[in-house]
Every structure is written in C-alpha cells, then in structure tokens.
C-alpha positions as CSV (number, residue, x, y, z in Angstrom):
1,M,27.4,-8.5,23.2
2,T,30.6,-8.3,21.2
3,L,31.0,-9.5,17.7
4,G,33.9,-10.2,16.1
5,P,34.4,-11.5,13.0
6,R,33.7,-15.4,11.9
7,P,36.5,-17.5,11.3
8,G,37.6,-18.4,8.0
9,N,37.3,-16.0,5.2
10,P,34.8,-13.3,5.9
11,A,34.0,-12.5,2.5
12,E,30.7,-13.4,1.9
13,P,28.1,-14.9,3.9
14,R,27.8,-19.0,4.0
15,H,26.3,-20.8,1.9
16,N,22.6,-20.3,2.8
17,D,23.9,-19.0,5.8
18,P,23.1,-15.2,6.6
19,G,25.7,-15.2,9.4
20,T,25.0,-12.1,11.7
21,I,22.9,-9.7,10.1
22,A,23.1,-5.8,10.7
23,V,20.0,-3.6,10.4
24,V,21.5,-0.2,8.5
25,G,18.2,1.8,9.2
26,L,15.8,2.3,12.3
27,G,13.0,3.0,11.1
28,R,9.6,1.5,11.3
29,L,10.5,-1.2,9.5
30,G,14.0,-1.4,9.8
31,A,13.3,-1.7,13.4
32,V,10.4,-4.9,13.4
33,L,12.5,-6.7,10.8
34,A,15.3,-6.0,13.5
35,D,13.3,-6.9,16.6
36,R,12.1,-10.4,14.6
37,L,15.1,-11.6,13.3
38,A,16.8,-11.8,16.7
39,E,14.7,-14.3,17.7
40,R,17.4,-16.6,14.8
41,F,20.0,-14.8,14.2
42,P,22.5,-12.5,16.0
43,V,21.5,-8.9,14.9
44,L,23.5,-5.3,14.7
45,L,21.6,-2.0,15.0
46,N,23.0,1.3,13.1
47,D,21.0,4.5,12.2
48,S,22.5,7.7,11.0
49,D,20.4,9.4,13.8
50,P,22.6,8.4,17.0
51,A,19.8,9.2,19.4
52,V,17.6,6.5,17.2
53,A,20.0,3.9,17.4
54,R,20.2,4.2,21.1
55,R,16.7,4.6,21.8
56,V,15.6,1.4,19.4
57,A,19.0,-0.8,20.9
58,A,17.6,-0.7,24.1
59,E,14.4,-1.3,23.6
60,L,15.5,-4.1,21.7
61,S,18.2,-5.0,23.9
62,L,20.4,-5.1,20.9
63,P,23.8,-4.3,20.0
64,D,24.1,-0.2,18.0
65,M,27.4,0.2,16.6
66,D,29.0,2.6,14.1
67,Q,29.0,1.7,10.2
68,R,32.9,1.0,10.4
69,E,31.9,-1.5,13.4
70,I,28.9,-3.1,11.3
71,L,31.1,-3.9,8.7
72,S,34.0,-5.5,10.1
73,A,31.4,-7.9,12.1
74,A,28.1,-8.4,9.3
75,D,28.0,-11.0,7.1
76,T,24.8,-9.7,5.7
77,V,23.3,-6.3,5.5
78,L,20.0,-5.0,5.2
79,L,19.4,-1.3,4.0
80,C,16.2,0.0,5.4
81,V,17.0,3.6,5.1
82,P,14.3,5.6,3.6
83,P,14.2,5.2,-0.2
84,Q,15.8,8.7,-1.1
85,E,18.7,7.8,1.2
86,T,19.7,4.1,-0.4
87,A,22.8,4.9,-3.0
88,A,24.0,7.3,-0.5
89,A,23.4,4.8,2.0
90,L,25.4,2.2,0.0
91,R,27.8,4.5,-1.5
92,R,29.4,5.0,2.3
93,L,28.9,1.1,2.8
94,A,30.6,0.6,-0.3
95,A,33.7,2.9,0.2
96,L,33.8,1.4,3.9
97,T,34.1,-2.1,2.9
98,G,37.4,-1.6,1.4
99,Q,38.7,-0.4,4.8
100,V,37.6,-3.4,6.5
101,G,38.7,-5.9,4.5
102,R,35.2,-7.6,4.6
103,R,32.5,-8.4,1.9
104,A,29.1,-8.5,3.4
105,L,26.2,-9.0,1.1
106,F,23.9,-6.1,0.6
107,V,20.0,-6.2,0.7
108,N,18.1,-3.7,-0.8
109,M,15.1,-3.4,1.2
110,A,13.3,-0.3,-0.7
111,T,10.4,-1.2,-2.8
112,S,10.3,1.8,-4.9
113,V,14.6,1.6,-5.6
114,P,15.1,-0.8,-8.2
115,T,18.1,-2.9,-7.2
116,E,19.6,-3.1,-10.8
117,D,19.5,1.1,-10.7
118,L,21.5,1.5,-7.9
119,P,25.2,2.4,-8.6
120,D,27.8,-0.3,-9.2
121,L,30.2,-0.1,-6.8
122,G,32.2,-3.5,-6.6
123,V,30.3,-5.1,-4.1
124,E,27.3,-7.4,-4.4
125,V,23.6,-6.1,-3.5
126,V,21.0,-8.3,-3.9
127,G,17.1,-6.5,-3.6
128,L,14.3,-8.2,-1.5
129,K,10.8,-6.7,-1.3
130,P,8.3,-7.1,0.9
131,V,5.0,-7.4,0.6
132,C,3.5,-6.0,4.0
133,Q,3.0,-3.2,6.0
134,F,5.1,-2.6,8.9
135,T,2.8,-3.5,11.7
136,A,1.2,-6.5,10.2
137,V,5.1,-7.9,10.2
138,A,5.1,-6.7,14.1
139,L,2.3,-9.0,14.4
140,G,3.9,-12.0,12.6
141,L,1.9,-12.2,10.3
142,K,3.5,-14.0,7.4
143,T,3.7,-12.2,3.8
144,V,5.8,-13.1,0.6
145,L,8.5,-11.4,0.1
146,V,10.2,-11.0,-4.1
147,T,13.6,-11.0,-5.1
148,S,15.3,-11.5,-8.6
149,A,18.8,-12.9,-7.2
150,P,18.1,-16.6,-7.7
151,R,21.8,-17.7,-6.7
152,R,21.2,-16.0,-3.2
153,I,17.5,-17.4,-3.0
154,G,18.2,-19.6,-0.7
155,L,20.4,-17.7,2.1
156,L,17.4,-15.1,1.8
157,R,14.9,-17.8,2.1
158,T,16.8,-18.9,4.9
159,L,17.2,-15.5,6.3
160,A,13.4,-14.6,5.7
161,A,12.0,-17.9,7.2
162,D,10.0,-16.3,9.8
163,L,8.7,-14.0,7.7
164,G,6.8,-15.3,5.1
165,E,7.9,-16.8,1.7
166,V,10.7,-15.9,-0.5
167,V,10.0,-15.9,-4.4
168,L,12.0,-15.3,-7.4
169,G,10.4,-12.6,-9.5
170,P,10.0,-8.9,-10.9
171,E,10.9,-6.7,-8.0
172,A,9.4,-3.9,-8.9
173,C,5.9,-5.2,-8.6
174,V,6.2,-4.7,-5.4
175,G,5.8,-0.8,-4.4
176,P,3.0,-0.5,-6.6
177,A,1.4,-3.5,-5.3
178,N,2.0,-1.9,-1.4
179,R,1.2,1.1,-2.6
180,A,-2.3,0.0,-4.0
181,A,-3.3,-1.9,-1.1
182,T,-2.1,0.9,1.3
183,K,-4.7,3.2,-0.5
184,A,-7.4,0.8,-0.8
185,A,-7.6,0.2,2.8
186,L,-7.0,3.8,3.9
187,R,-10.0,4.6,1.7
188,A,-12.1,1.7,2.9
189,C,-11.3,2.5,6.7
190,A,-12.0,6.1,6.5
191,D,-15.7,5.2,4.7
192,L,-16.5,2.7,7.3
193,A,-15.1,5.3,9.9
194,A,-17.6,7.8,8.7
195,E,-20.6,5.4,7.8
196,L,-20.6,4.3,11.8
197,T,-19.7,7.7,12.5
198,G,-22.6,9.2,10.9
199,R,-24.9,6.6,12.7
200,G,-24.3,8.2,16.1
201,L,-22.1,4.8,17.4
202,P,-19.4,5.8,20.0
203,T,-15.8,6.4,18.9
204,D,-14.4,3.2,20.7
205,I,-17.1,1.1,19.0
206,V,-16.3,2.5,15.7
207,R,-12.1,2.0,16.4
208,A,-13.2,-1.4,17.1
209,A,-14.9,-2.3,14.2
210,V,-12.6,-0.9,11.7
211,R,-9.3,-2.4,13.5
212,N,-10.6,-5.6,14.8
213,V,-13.8,-6.8,12.2
214,F,-12.8,-5.0,9.8
215,V,-9.0,-5.6,9.4
216,G,-10.2,-9.4,10.5
217,T,-12.4,-10.1,7.8
218,A,-9.4,-8.7,4.9
219,L,-7.6,-11.9,6.7
220,D,-10.3,-14.0,6.5
221,Y,-10.4,-13.2,3.2
222,P,-11.2,-14.8,0.3
223,P,-14.1,-15.9,3.0
224,S,-15.3,-19.4,3.6
225,D,-18.6,-20.9,2.8
226,A,-18.5,-22.7,5.9
227,N,-18.8,-19.4,7.5
228,P,-22.9,-18.6,8.0
229,Y,-23.0,-15.0,8.9
230,T,-20.0,-14.0,6.0
231,R,-22.3,-15.7,3.5
232,S,-25.4,-13.8,4.4
233,V,-23.2,-10.8,4.2
234,L,-22.1,-11.5,0.9
235,E,-25.8,-12.6,0.0
236,E,-26.5,-9.2,1.6
237,I,-23.8,-7.3,-0.9
238,A,-25.0,-9.2,-4.1
239,A,-28.4,-8.5,-3.7
240,E,-27.1,-4.5,-3.0
241,A,-25.6,-4.9,-6.1
242,T,-28.5,-6.0,-8.2
243,A,-30.3,-3.5,-7.2
244,A,-28.1,-0.8,-8.2
245,A,-27.6,-2.1,-11.9
246,R,-31.6,-2.5,-12.3
247,P,-32.6,0.4,-14.4
248,P,-34.7,3.6,-12.9
249,A,-38.0,2.8,-13.4
250,A,-39.2,6.0,-16.9
251,P,-41.3,8.6,-14.5
252,P,-44.9,8.8,-15.9
253,I,-45.9,10.2,-19.1
254,T,-48.5,13.0,-18.1
255,V,-50.5,13.7,-21.3
256,V,-51.3,17.2,-22.3
257,P,-55.3,17.7,-24.3
258,A,-54.1,18.8,-27.7
259,A,-54.9,22.8,-28.5
260,P,-58.0,23.8,-30.7
261,P,-57.2,23.9,-34.1
262,T,-56.5,27.6,-35.1
263,T,-58.0,28.9,-37.8
264,L,-56.1,31.2,-40.1
265,V,-57.5,34.1,-41.7
266,P,-56.0,35.8,-44.6
267,P,-55.0,39.6,-43.7
268,D,-57.5,40.3,-46.9
269,A,-60.3,39.0,-45.2
270,L,-59.8,40.4,-42.1
271,G,-59.4,43.9,-43.5
272,W,-63.3,43.2,-45.4
273,A,-64.5,41.7,-41.9
274,A,-63.5,45.4,-40.1
275,W,-64.6,47.0,-42.7
276,A,-68.2,45.4,-42.8
277,E,-68.5,45.8,-39.4
278,R,-67.4,49.9,-39.5
279,P,-70.1,52.4,-37.8
280,V,-72.5,53.6,-40.6
281,T,-73.7,57.4,-40.5
282,P,-77.3,57.8,-41.6
283,G,-77.7,59.7,-44.8
284,G,-74.0,58.6,-45.2
285,P,-72.3,56.8,-48.5
286,A,-72.7,53.1,-48.4
C-alpha cells in the first residue's frame, strides 16, 4: 500500500476530515486503535521499535513506515506512545515536519499528559482522551472521548465515530477516572476470585464468573427493574446492608452479689481485745 501526498494544499486536514491517519506507538491501545480506525480510514503505522512495527503491521495488514515517510503521507497523527515519551516523540516529529513540508494535526492520546503542558513546537496539537480500557475498545464497546479543542471537535468526532462519543470538556478528568475505575475493578475481581476459590469452586468456573458474569453485570449497569434475577440480588444486597448497619446486641449483664459490709474496728479496740484475751496465770497480777 503506497500513499502519497493528497492533492491540493496538504498543510492541514480538510475540515472535519481526518484524512490519512498515522498511529505512532503500537502498544496495546495504539494497535487496537489502528485496527479499529482502518475500517474507515487509510492507516499508517510507526513504532520506535522496528520489530514491534513489523509485527503489528503483519497482524493488521497495514503499512509500517519510518517517521519521515509517515509525515509525508499522513494528515492526522495519533500519539499513542507511553506518557513519559510523549513530549520527546512530539519534538522529533515536529522537527521532521519542517523538513517534509507538510503540517499534520497531532493528537495527544495520553490521558496522564495534559496537552497544554506539551512544548510549543510550531505544530498543531490537540488532546483526545479516551475513557477506556484497550480490551473493551478491541471488543467494540463504545465509550466517551474528551477534548478541550472546540475548533477541531468536528474532525475528532469524524475520526472517533466508531469508538464512541467525543465531548468537549476538561481532559484532566479522564486520567483519574480511568485509574480509579481500574483500581476498583481489579479489587472487585480479586475479591470475587478469592471468595469463589474459598468455596472450593474449580478455576475455570471462577474465571468464567469473573470474565462473563461480573463483566456482563457491569455492562448492564445501572440494572433494569425488569430483570427479576437482578432485582432479587439487589434486594439481597439491601438486606445485607441493613443487617450490617444494625447495632450489635448488648452483652448480658452479670449481677454480682454485693459483699457483706466490713465492720471497721478502731486500732485501740483491737489492742484492748488482745489484752482481754491474754492468758492469765493463776496468782499472777490481774
């Protein structure tokens, strides 16, 4: 697959048209995004590790190119590199942009890297932060993607139409939301697996309960009142919460009988009593 420059002025993507898309960084999310986006757009691949780029390109039947080739052909570049590498990757790409004579739109996908904190390098960079987990994206589950770039929201909505809804808002909220959701999910999965294993259930049943019942229940959240099984479980949860909130019964009170009163005898009286009970010698002094 050979892609050359688009006809006309290639300085920017057409209005609301992302054109040819390059995915730079082919980790878990980058590879999944490339696969999903290739259903609707021409997609090019690039990774700092050539072996990774070749492997993903072979798996997805998409072309992998070096960064100069990418910038010569792409209109929109998704930065899917690890967060700590985002600024450096942008610097390299911005430097090459001046050499190839094209100015692609760069999209910062790293949820923990604020777009406004990236260096100003004379290229256009917008943020697009997905509230997602890569497996869910691979399975086609729709999500929400947040951008703070109103001027490009039409293009971003076209780009991500099959991924979910692009909304205008604060990008900074996405990273904490993803992390909190991941932590809660991992805790819940571990607790469920431990509970079922403790009941002696076999490993395949435990795994199915986590990956099917647990995940499916999460996908149906909030639950429908029309589902009698879910309703019965909710009633059970409410009963358990009520029982847990009930104060514990007070322990029985043990009545200890009072000790008899102690008669206090003055020390002088004790002395006289001892004198009165002393042995008396007949004929001795009284």
